[in-house]
C-alpha positions in Angstrom: -12.3 10.0 -15.5 -10.4 7.8 -13.3 -10.2 7.5 -9.6 -6.8 7.6 -7.8 -6.1 5.6 -4.7 -3.0 6.7 -2.8 -1.6 4.0 -0.6 -3.2 1.2 -2.9 -0.8 -1.3 -1.5 -1.9 -1.1 2.2 -4.9 -3.1 3.5 -7.6 -0.6 3.3 -6.3 0.9 0.1 -6.3 -2.5 -1.8 -9.9 -3.2 -0.5 -11.0 0.4 -1.8 -9.4 -0.3 -5.2 -11.3 -3.6 -5.3 -14.5 -2.0 -4.3 -14.1 0.7 -7.0 -13.5 -1.9 -9.7 -16.4 -4.1 -8.5 -18.8 -1.1 -8.7 -17.8 -0.6 -12.2 -15.4 2.3 -12.2 -13.8 2.8 -15.6 -10.2 3.2 -14.5 -8.6 3.2 -11.2 -4.9 4.4 -10.6 -3.0 3.1 -7.7 -0.2 4.8 -6.1 2.3 3.5 -3.4 5.9 4.1 -2.4 6.6 0.4 -2.5 6.3 -2.0 -5.5 3.0 -3.9 -5.7 2.7 -6.5 -2.9 2.3 -10.3 -3.5 -1.2 -11.1 -5.0 -2.3 -12.7 -1.6 -2.4 -9.3 -0.1 -4.2 -7.6 -2.9 -7.8 -8.5 -3.4 -8.3 -6.2 -6.6 -6.0 -8.8 -8.3 -9.1 -10.8 -9.1 -9.8 -8.1 -11.8 -7.8 -8.8 -14.9 -9.6 -6.6 -17.4 -6.9 -3.8 -17.7 -8.9 -1.1 -15.6 -6.3 -0.9 -12.9 -2.7 0.8 -13.4 -0.2 1.1 -10.6 2.5 3.8 -10.1 5.4 3.6 -7.7 5.7 7.1 -6.2 6.8 8.4 -2.9 4.5 11.2 -1.8 7.1 12.5 0.6 10.1 12.4 -1.8 8.5 12.7 -5.1 5.7 15.2 -4.6 6.1 16.8 -8.1 6.1 13.4 -9.8 2.8 12.7 -7.9 1.3 15.9 -9.2 2.6 15.3 -12.8 0.6 12.0 -12.6 -2.4 13.6 -11.2 -2.4 16.5 -13.8 -2.1 13.9 -16.7 -4.9 11.6 -15.4 -7.2 14.5 -14.3 -9.0 12.2 -11.7 -12.4 13.5 -10.4 -11.6 11.5 -7.0 -8.5 11.2 -5.2 -8.6 8.8 -2.0 -5.7 9.1 0.3 -5.0 6.0 2.5 -1.2 6.5 2.5 0.0 6.8 6.1 2.5 5.4 8.5 0.1 3.7 11.0 2.2 1.7 13.4 1.5 3.6 16.4 4.3 2.2 18.9 7.0 3.3 16.5 5.7 6.8 16.2 6.9 7.4 19.8 10.6 7.0 18.6 10.5 8.2 15.0 7.9 10.9 15.1 9.4 13.1 12.3 8.8 10.3 9.8 5.0 10.1 10.8 4.6 13.8 10.4 6.5 13.9 7.0 3.8 11.6 5.5 0.6 11.8 7.7 0.7 15.6 8.0 3.3 17.5 5.6 2.7 15.4 2.6 -1.0 15.8 3.1 -0.9 19.6 3.2 1.4 19.9 0.2 -0.7 17.5 -1.9 -4.1 19.3 -1.0 -2.7 22.8 -1.3 -2.1 21.9 -4.9 -5.1 19.9 -5.5 -7.4 22.8 -4.3 -6.4 24.7 -7.3 -7.3 21.9 -9.8 -10.7 22.2 -11.6 -10.8 18.5 -12.5 -11.1 17.4 -8.9 -14.6 16.7 -7.5 -13.8 15.0 -4.3 -10.7 14.4 -2.2 -11.4 11.6 0.3 -9.0 11.2 3.4 -8.8 8.4 5.6 -8.3 9.3 9.1 -8.3 7.4 12.5 -10.4 7.1 15.5 -7.0 7.5 17.6 -7.2 11.2 17.2 -9.9 11.1 19.9 -7.7 9.2 22.5 -9.5 7.0 24.9 -13.4 7.4 24.7 -15.7 7.1 27.7 -18.7 7.2 25.3 -19.2 7.3 21.5 -17.8 10.5 20.0 -19.2 12.3 16.9 -17.6 14.1 14.1 -17.4 17.6 15.9 -15.7 16.0 19.1 -12.5 17.8 20.1 -9.3 15.8 19.5 -7.2 14.5 22.4 -4.6 12.4 20.8 -2.3 10.2 22.9 0.5 9.4 20.6 2.7 11.0 17.9 0.8 9.0 15.3 -2.6 10.3 16.6 -1.2 13.8 16.6 0.0 13.7 13.1 -3.3 12.5 11.8 -5.2 15.0 13.9 -3.1 17.8 12.4 -4.0 16.7 8.9 -7.8 16.8 9.8 -7.5 20.2 11.3 -5.9 21.6 8.1 -8.3 19.9 5.7 -11.1 21.2 7.8 -9.7 24.6 7.4 -9.0 24.2 3.6 -12.8 23.0 3.3 -14.0 26.2 5.1 -11.7 28.8 3.6 -11.3 27.4 -0.1 -14.3 25.1 -0.5 -11.7 22.2 -0.8 -14.1 19.2 -1.5 -12.8 17.0 1.2 -14.6 14.1 2.9 -12.9 12.6 5.8 -13.6 9.2 6.9 -12.9 7.7 10.3 -13.3 4.1 11.5 -12.2 2.1 14.4 -10.1 -1.1 14.0 -10.5 -2.5 10.4 -10.2 -6.2 9.7 -10.7 -8.7 7.0 -8.8 -10.8 4.6 -5.6 -9.8 2.9 -4.6 -7.9 6.0 -0.9 -7.4 7.3 0.2 -10.4 9.1 1.4 -8.7 12.0 -2.0 -7.3 12.9 -3.8 -8.9 15.9 -6.4 -11.1 14.1 -4.2 -12.7 11.4 -1.3 -12.8 13.8 -3.3 -14.8 16.2 -4.5 -17.4 13.6 -0.8 -17.8 12.5 0.7 -18.0 15.9 -1.8 -20.6 16.8 -1.0 -22.8 13.7 2.7 -22.3 14.5 2.3 -23.1 18.2 3.9 -19.8 19.1 2.7 -17.9 22.3 0.4 -14.7 21.4 1.5 -11.8 23.5 -1.3 -9.7 25.0 -0.1 -6.3 25.7 -1.6 -5.2 29.2 -3.4 -8.6 29.2 -5.3 -7.6 26.2 -7.8 -5.5 28.2 -8.0 -2.6 25.8 -11.4 -2.5 24.0 -11.5 -2.4 20.2 -14.6 -2.2 18.0 -13.6 -4.1 15.0 -15.4 -3.1 11.7 -15.1 -5.1 8.6 -13.1 -3.5 5.7 -16.0 -4.2 3.5 -18.4 -2.0 5.6 -15.9 0.8 5.5 -15.2 0.6 1.8 -19.1 0.6 1.2 -19.4 3.6 3.7 -16.8 5.3 1.6 -18.7 4.8 -1.7 -22.1 5.9 -0.2 -20.2 9.1 1.0 -19.0 9.6 -2.6 -22.3 8.8 -4.2 -24.9 10.5 -1.7 -22.9 12.7 0.7 -21.8 16.2 0.8 -17.8 17.0 1.4 -18.2 16.3 5.3 -16.7 14.0 7.9 -18.2 10.5 8.4 -17.7 7.8 11.0 -18.0 4.2 10.4 -17.8 1.6 13.2 -19.8 -1.1 15.1 -20.7 -0.7 18.8 -18.7 -3.4 20.7 -17.2 -4.0 24.0 -14.8 -6.7 22.7 -11.5 -6.5 24.2 -8.2 -7.8 22.5 -8.3 -10.8 24.9 -11.8 -11.4 23.8 -11.0 -11.4 20.1 -8.1 -13.7 20.6 -10.3 -16.2 22.8 -12.8 -16.2 20.1 -10.3 -17.2 17.5 -9.1 -20.0 19.7 -12.6 -21.3 20.2 -13.2 -21.3 16.3 -9.9 -22.8 15.6 -10.1 -25.5 18.6 -7.2 -24.2 20.8 -7.0 -23.7 24.4 -6.9 -19.9 24.9 -5.1 -20.1 28.4 -2.3 -22.2 26.9 -2.0 -20.0 23.8 -1.3 -16.5 25.3 1.2 -14.7 27.3 0.6 -11.5 29.1 3.2 -8.7 28.7 3.6 -5.0 29.4 1.2 -2.4 28.1 2.3 -0.5 25.0 3.4 3.3 25.5 0.3 5.6 24.8 -2.1 2.8 24.5 -5.7 4.1 24.8 -8.2 1.8 26.5 -11.1 2.2 24.1 -12.2 4.0 20.9 -15.9 4.6 20.5 -17.3 6.4 17.5 -20.9 7.6 17.0 -21.8 6.9 13.2 -25.4 8.2 13.5 -24.6 10.9 10.8 -23.6 8.2 8.5 -26.6 6.2 9.3 -28.9 9.3 8.9 -27.5 10.9 5.9 -26.0 8.0 3.8 -28.4 5.1 4.9 -25.1 3.2 6.1 -25.0 0.5 8.7 -22.5 -2.3 9.4 -23.6 -5.5 7.8 -20.7 -8.0 8.1 -20.8 -10.5 11.0 -18.0 -10.6 13.0 -17.6 -14.4 13.6 -18.1 -14.9 9.7 -15.4 -12.2 9.1 -13.0 -14.2 11.5 -13.8 -17.2 9.4 -12.9 -15.6 6.3 -9.5 -14.6 7.7 -8.8 -18.0 8.9 -9.8 -19.5 5.5 -7.6 -17.1 3.8 -4.6 -18.0 5.9 -5.3 -21.5 5.5 -5.6 -21.2 1.8 -2.4 -19.4 1.6 -0.3 -21.1 4.2 2.6 -22.3 2.0 3.4 -18.6 1.4 2.3 -17.1 4.8 4.4 -19.4 7.0 7.6 -18.2 5.3 6.5 -14.6 5.2 7.7 -12.0 7.7 5.4 -11.8 10.8 6.6 -8.6 12.3 6.2 -5.0 11.0 9.2 -4.0 8.9 9.7 -0.3 8.9 10.6 1.3 5.6 12.8 4.5 5.8 
């Protein structure tokens, strides 16, 4: 029976597809509201054996078409990565964020809970639902979201927890901190830093880049998700690394690895509205019950991103470098 990945075009979604195909899944169906992206953003394109099929469906505007696809395919596993995730924009366009991050999830899962073919629904959540963390928080910590984006993700998590408790809905919720790796959207801080250095453009550090981010490699998150499917009960799991690196530290490290002067490369600008100072997750549960731990070395991961950009430079230097919002 196939696996379905909703949001297969996005960074994490495309790596989930790639991981499923690498682990031998017989068939993977990808769904996104946009046409498939360029090959350089889709790691699963290395598989040319016909096990992946793509469907362009908008979860918000075409819910019946999506359910018709699922009822035809009868997947045992549905993994939902589809979301609006640009945090700053959620302050001025909150309705769109709630449409896809909350309402579409509730509509989909209310249908899926009645389907006998479903063995597991995996929902990709976010550490941002906890707001600023003074210490690592576990899966049962109360939410304290600071932005409309975080509120929309928290609301979906709360509904899914109720559906699991009241109806036995087989939902596994995955939360991680900042995910990075090859094939990431160019406006994200790590690829953007590499690109701006190569273009000799100033790298803007909001608030001086003092917010702390625990960057976890996308391969570690995908491996954790697969372990949860294989070994875990329908529960909530955190996947992260414990790190005190700030955004400024990460940019400085990239400058060092590429041979650029950090002080000359950056420009300090005002802080973003609702910016949390730090996200810290406790992943003891994933370690204890799934045997998971982060394996990917941070510097090696940075080198991979640098090499990916270098290898695709002819295309990347002409690609949009800012987030383009699709209405």
